[in-house]
ROMIDREN-406851 format. One line per field, with one value per residue: residue number from 0; x, y, z of N, C-alpha, C, O in turn. Coordinates in nm, 2 decimals, m for minus. Layout:
i: (NUM, ...)
n_X: (X, ...)
n_Y: (Y, ...)
n_Z: (Z, ...)
ca_X: (X, ...)
ca_Y: (Y, ...)
ca_Z: (Z, ...)
c_X: (X, ...)
c_Y: (Y, ...)
c_Z: (Z, ...)
o_X: (X, ...)
o_Y: (Y, ...)
o_Z: (Z, ...)
END
This chain:
i: (0, 1, 2, 3, 4, 5, 6, 7, 8, 9, 10, 11, 12, 13, 14, 15, 16, 17, 18, 19, 20, 21, 22, 23, 24, 25, 26, 27, 28, 29, 30, 31, 32, 33, 34, 35, 36, 37, 38, 39, 40, 41, 42, 43, 44, 45, 46, 47, 48, 49, 50, 51, 52, 53, 54, 55, 56, 57, 58, 59, 60, 61, 62, 63, 64, 65, 66, 67, 68, 69, 70, 71, 72, 73, 74, 75, 76, 77, 78, 79, 80, 81, 82, 83, 84, 85, 86, 87, 88, 89, 90, 91, 92, 93, 94, 95, 96, 97, 98, 99)
n_X: (m4.53, m4.53, m4.67, m4.69, m4.43, m4.35, m4.51, m4.40, m4.14, m4.20, m4.31, m4.08, m3.92, m4.07, m4.05, m3.78, m3.76, m3.90, m3.75, m3.51, m3.59, m3.60, m3.77, m3.82, m3.71, m3.66, m3.57, m3.58, m3.61, m3.87, m3.75, m3.51, m3.63, m3.75, m3.53, m3.41, m3.60, m3.60, m3.60, m3.68, m3.91, m4.26, m4.48, m4.28, m4.19, m4.12, m4.11, m4.12, m4.03, m4.26, m4.28, m4.50, m4.67, m4.92, m4.93, m4.75, m4.59, m4.49, m4.57, m4.38, m4.39, m4.35, m4.52, m4.70, m4.47, m4.40, m4.32, m4.50, m4.61, m4.76, m4.93, m4.95, m5.20, m5.29, m5.55, m5.85, m5.87, m5.61, m5.53, m5.46, m5.38, m5.45, m5.49, m5.51, m5.71, m5.59, m5.28, m4.94, m4.74, m4.44, m4.29, m4.04, m3.84, m3.73, m3.77, m4.05, m4.14, m4.39, m4.50, m4.42)
n_Y: (14.26, 14.54, 14.79, 14.74, 14.73, 14.99, 15.14, 15.04, 15.14, 15.42, 15.44, 15.38, 15.60, 15.80, 15.73, 15.76, 16.04, 16.13, 16.03, 16.17, 16.43, 16.74, 16.75, 16.49, 16.29, 16.03, 15.77, 15.90, 16.01, 16.16, 16.35, 16.41, 16.51, 16.74, 16.88, 16.93, 17.10, 17.32, 17.66, 17.73, 17.88, 17.92, 17.68, 17.54, 17.21, 16.85, 16.52, 16.19, 15.85, 15.66, 15.52, 15.37, 15.09, 15.11, 15.36, 15.47, 15.70, 16.02, 16.36, 16.62, 16.94, 17.30, 17.49, 17.76, 17.86, 17.59, 17.24, 17.02, 16.69, 16.48, 16.19, 16.00, 15.80, 15.49, 15.46, 15.25, 15.10, 15.09, 15.27, 15.52, 15.80, 15.95, 16.21, 16.20, 16.39, 16.44, 16.54, 16.52, 16.72, 16.88, 17.07, 17.13, 17.08, 16.84, 16.53, 16.30, 16.03, 16.07, 16.13, 15.93)
n_Z: (0.08, m0.14, m0.06, 0.22, 0.30, 0.23, 0.41, 0.65, 0.63, 0.63, 0.89, 1.04, 0.97, 1.08, 1.35, 1.40, 1.37, 1.59, 1.80, 1.76, 1.80, 1.97, 2.19, 2.29, 2.54, 2.62, 2.84, 3.12, 3.46, 3.67, 3.84, 3.69, 3.46, 3.57, 3.65, 3.40, 3.30, 3.47, 3.53, 3.27, 3.04, 3.11, 2.97, 2.83, 2.75, 2.78, 2.65, 2.78, 2.86, 3.06, 3.39, 3.44, 3.32, 3.20, 3.10, 2.87, 2.81, 2.95, 2.98, 3.07, 3.20, 3.21, 3.43, 3.59, 3.82, 3.89, 3.81, 3.61, 3.58, 3.35, 3.27, 2.96, 2.84, 2.69, 2.45, 2.48, 2.25, 2.16, 1.96, 1.99, 2.22, 2.54, 2.78, 3.13, 3.36, 3.60, 3.75, 3.85, 4.06, 4.09, 4.30, 4.40, 4.21, 4.21, 4.38, 4.42, 4.19, 4.07, 3.83, 3.65)
ca_X: (m4.59, m4.46, m4.73, m4.66, m4.29, m4.35, m4.57, m4.31, m4.03, m4.25, m4.32, m3.95, m3.87, m4.14, m3.99, m3.64, m3.78, m3.94, m3.63, m3.41, m3.65, m3.55, m3.86, m3.83, m3.59, m3.64, m3.59, m3.54, m3.70, m3.94, m3.65, m3.43, m3.71, m3.77, m3.40, m3.39, m3.69, m3.58, m3.56, m3.73, m4.03, m4.39, m4.51, m4.18, m4.22, m4.05, m4.18, m4.03, m4.10, m4.32, m4.26, m4.63, m4.70, m5.05, m4.91, m4.61, m4.52, m4.53, m4.54, m4.33, m4.40, m4.34, m4.64, m4.67, m4.39, m4.39, m4.31, m4.61, m4.59, m4.89, m4.91, m5.03, m5.25, m5.34, m5.70, m5.88, m5.85, m5.47, m5.51, m5.43, m5.35, m5.53, m5.44, m5.61, m5.71, m5.50, m5.14, m4.85, m4.67, m4.31, m4.26, m3.90, m3.75, m3.69, m3.88, m4.10, m4.16, m4.53, m4.54, m4.37)
ca_Y: (14.34, 14.68, 14.89, 14.71, 14.77, 15.14, 15.18, 15.01, 15.24, 15.55, 15.43, 15.39, 15.74, 15.88, 15.70, 15.83, 16.18, 16.15, 16.00, 16.27, 16.56, 16.81, 16.74, 16.36, 16.27, 15.89, 15.71, 15.98, 16.02, 16.29, 16.44, 16.45, 16.60, 16.87, 16.95, 16.98, 17.21, 17.42, 17.79, 17.74, 17.96, 17.85, 17.62, 17.45, 17.07, 16.74, 16.39, 16.09, 15.72, 15.65, 15.39, 15.30, 15.02, 15.16, 15.50, 15.45, 15.82, 16.13, 16.49, 16.70, 17.07, 17.41, 17.56, 17.88, 17.83, 17.45, 17.15, 16.93, 16.56, 16.42, 16.07, 15.97, 15.67, 15.44, 15.44, 15.11, 15.02, 15.10, 15.34, 15.66, 15.83, 16.05, 16.26, 16.21, 16.53, 16.46, 16.56, 16.53, 16.84, 16.88, 17.21, 17.15, 17.05, 16.70, 16.46, 16.16, 16.00, 16.06, 16.14, 15.82)
ca_Z: (m0.03, m0.15, 0.03, 0.36, 0.32, 0.23, 0.54, 0.76, 0.62, 0.68, 1.04, 1.10, 0.96, 1.18, 1.49, 1.41, 1.38, 1.73, 1.89, 1.74, 1.83, 2.10, 2.30, 2.34, 2.63, 2.65, 2.97, 3.23, 3.58, 3.70, 3.89, 3.58, 3.38, 3.64, 3.64, 3.26, 3.27, 3.57, 3.47, 3.14, 3.04, 3.12, 2.84, 2.78, 2.78, 2.72, 2.66, 2.83, 2.89, 3.19, 3.46, 3.45, 3.20, 3.14, 3.05, 2.82, 2.81, 3.04, 2.94, 3.18, 3.15, 3.31, 3.46, 3.68, 3.94, 3.92, 3.70, 3.61, 3.51, 3.32, 3.19, 2.84, 2.85, 2.56, 2.43, 2.49, 2.12, 2.13, 1.84, 2.02, 2.36, 2.60, 2.91, 3.24, 3.41, 3.72, 3.73, 3.97, 4.06, 4.16, 4.33, 4.44, 4.11, 4.23, 4.45, 4.38, 4.04, 4.05, 3.69, 3.57)
c_X: (m4.52, m4.53, m4.70, m4.52, m4.28, m4.40, m4.47, m4.19, m4.08, m4.26, m4.18, m3.89, m3.94, m4.08, m3.86, m3.66, m3.82, m3.82, m3.53, m3.46, m3.59, m3.64, m3.87, m3.70, m3.57, m3.66, m3.52, m3.64, m3.77, m3.84, m3.56, m3.50, m3.72, m3.64, m3.37, m3.48, m3.68, m3.53, m3.61, m3.87, m4.16, m4.43, m4.41, m4.21, m4.12, m4.14, m4.08, m4.11, m4.15, m4.28, m4.38, m4.66, m4.83, m5.04, m4.77, m4.53, m4.57, m4.48, m4.50, m4.33, m4.39, m4.47, m4.60, m4.60, m4.38, m4.37, m4.43, m4.58, m4.73, m4.87, m5.00, m5.07, m5.30, m5.49, m5.73, m5.86, m5.70, m5.44, m5.47, m5.39, m5.44, m5.46, m5.55, m5.60, m5.63, m5.36, m5.07, m4.77, m4.54, m4.26, m4.11, m3.80, m3.69, m3.80, m3.93, m4.12, m4.30, m4.58, m4.49, m4.23)
c_Y: (14.48, 14.78, 14.87, 14.76, 14.93, 15.20, 15.16, 15.11, 15.38, 15.55, 15.45, 15.53, 15.83, 15.86, 15.77, 15.98, 16.21, 16.14, 16.11, 16.41, 16.62, 16.79, 16.59, 16.33, 16.12, 15.85, 15.79, 15.99, 16.15, 16.39, 16.49, 16.54, 16.74, 16.95, 17.01, 17.10, 17.33, 17.55, 17.82, 17.82, 17.87, 17.80, 17.52, 17.31, 16.97, 16.62, 16.28, 15.96, 15.73, 15.52, 15.31, 15.23, 15.05, 15.29, 15.50, 15.58, 15.92, 16.26, 16.57, 16.84, 17.18, 17.48, 17.68, 17.83, 17.68, 17.37, 17.05, 16.81, 16.50, 16.30, 16.06, 15.83, 15.62, 15.43, 15.29, 15.03, 15.03, 15.18, 15.49, 15.67, 15.94, 16.09, 16.25, 16.35, 16.55, 16.46, 16.55, 16.66, 16.83, 17.02, 17.24, 17.13, 16.91, 16.62, 16.33, 16.15, 15.99, 16.07, 16.03, 15.84)
c_Z: (m0.03, m0.07, 0.18, 0.39, 0.32, 0.36, 0.65, 0.75, 0.66, 0.83, 1.10, 1.08, 1.06, 1.32, 1.50, 1.43, 1.53, 1.82, 1.88, 1.77, 1.96, 2.21, 2.36, 2.41, 2.67, 2.79, 3.08, 3.34, 3.58, 3.75, 3.78, 3.49, 3.44, 3.64, 3.50, 3.23, 3.36, 3.50, 3.33, 3.15, 3.05, 2.98, 2.78, 2.83, 2.73, 2.73, 2.69, 2.85, 3.03, 3.26, 3.48, 3.32, 3.13, 3.07, 2.99, 2.81, 2.91, 2.97, 3.07, 3.13, 3.26, 3.31, 3.55, 3.81, 3.98, 3.79, 3.72, 3.53, 3.48, 3.22, 3.07, 2.85, 2.71, 2.56, 2.44, 2.36, 2.08, 2.00, 1.86, 2.17, 2.41, 2.74, 3.01, 3.30, 3.53, 3.68, 3.86, 3.95, 4.14, 4.18, 4.36, 4.33, 4.12, 4.29, 4.39, 4.23, 4.01, 3.91, 3.60, 3.54)
o_X: (m4.47, m4.46, m4.68, m4.49, m4.21, m4.35, m4.46, m4.14, m4.00, m4.22, m4.16, m3.83, m3.87, m4.07, m3.83, m3.59, m3.77, m3.80, m3.46, m3.39, m3.54, m3.60, m3.93, m3.59, m3.48, m3.76, m3.41, m3.76, m3.73, m3.85, m3.52, m3.44, m3.71, m3.64, m3.32, m3.45, m3.73, m3.43, m3.58, m3.93, m4.15, m4.42, m4.44, m4.25, m4.04, m4.23, m3.97, m4.23, m4.09, m4.25, m4.38, m4.66, m4.84, m5.13, m4.68, m4.40, m4.69, m4.37, m4.58, m4.27, m4.41, m4.52, m4.48, m4.67, m4.34, m4.40, m4.45, m4.53, m4.80, m4.81, m5.12, m4.99, m5.34, m5.55, m5.64, m5.83, m5.67, m5.34, m5.45, m5.38, m5.50, m5.39, m5.66, m5.50, m5.59, m5.32, m5.12, m4.73, m4.54, m4.20, m4.06, m3.68, m3.60, m3.92, m3.85, m4.11, m4.34, m4.69, m4.51, m4.17)
o_Y: (14.53, 14.86, 14.96, 14.81, 14.98, 15.29, 15.24, 15.16, 15.45, 15.65, 15.52, 15.58, 15.92, 15.95, 15.82, 16.04, 16.32, 16.22, 16.15, 16.51, 16.54, 16.81, 16.58, 16.33, 16.09, 15.89, 15.76, 15.97, 16.25, 16.51, 16.61, 16.64, 16.84, 17.07, 17.12, 17.18, 17.44, 17.55, 17.93, 17.82, 17.75, 17.87, 17.44, 17.29, 17.01, 16.61, 16.28, 15.96, 15.79, 15.42, 15.19, 15.29, 15.03, 15.33, 15.54, 15.57, 15.92, 16.27, 16.57, 16.87, 17.15, 17.53, 17.70, 17.77, 17.65, 17.41, 17.00, 16.82, 16.47, 16.31, 16.11, 15.74, 15.70, 15.41, 15.21, 14.91, 14.98, 15.16, 15.56, 15.57, 16.01, 16.01, 16.29, 16.41, 16.66, 16.40, 16.57, 16.69, 16.76, 17.08, 17.35, 17.16, 16.88, 16.65, 16.27, 16.25, 15.90, 16.02, 16.03, 15.76)
o_Z: (0.08, 0.00, 0.25, 0.50, 0.40, 0.41, 0.74, 0.86, 0.73, 0.90, 1.20, 1.17, 1.12, 1.40, 1.61, 1.51, 1.58, 1.91, 1.98, 1.76, 2.04, 2.33, 2.46, 2.36, 2.74, 2.85, 3.13, 3.31, 3.51, 3.71, 3.78, 3.44, 3.37, 3.62, 3.49, 3.15, 3.34, 3.42, 3.28, 3.25, 3.01, 2.88, 2.70, 2.95, 2.64, 2.82, 2.64, 2.86, 3.12, 3.19, 3.52, 3.21, 3.01, 3.00, 3.07, 2.81, 2.95, 2.92, 3.16, 3.03, 3.37, 3.21, 3.58, 3.89, 4.09, 3.68, 3.83, 3.41, 3.57, 3.12, 3.07, 2.86, 2.63, 2.67, 2.41, 2.37, 1.97, 1.94, 1.77, 2.24, 2.33, 2.79, 2.98, 3.30, 3.57, 3.58, 3.97, 3.84, 4.24, 4.09, 4.35, 4.35, 4.04, 4.26, 4.32, 4.15, 3.94, 3.88, 3.48, 3.47)
END
């Protein structure tokens, strides 16, 4: 149907906009995210795919003197996302992939 096609085309345009944005970095590790954010001002962030199947994306951001990785989890109805209050911190700019 024409409305379904229009909705699909809009979804595809939205997806392309996200993939082409400066804040979406795709399939990079926590260490790569920390390296990309190193030396950036507090509040700078990027979004990347997560290694956790229950949390498809991770926000990596610059906090005071550290990089924080926080996973985005799907809502139970799969209609949105939420952040859990716990975060992993990477003080060294490298290290484990605790944030996905």
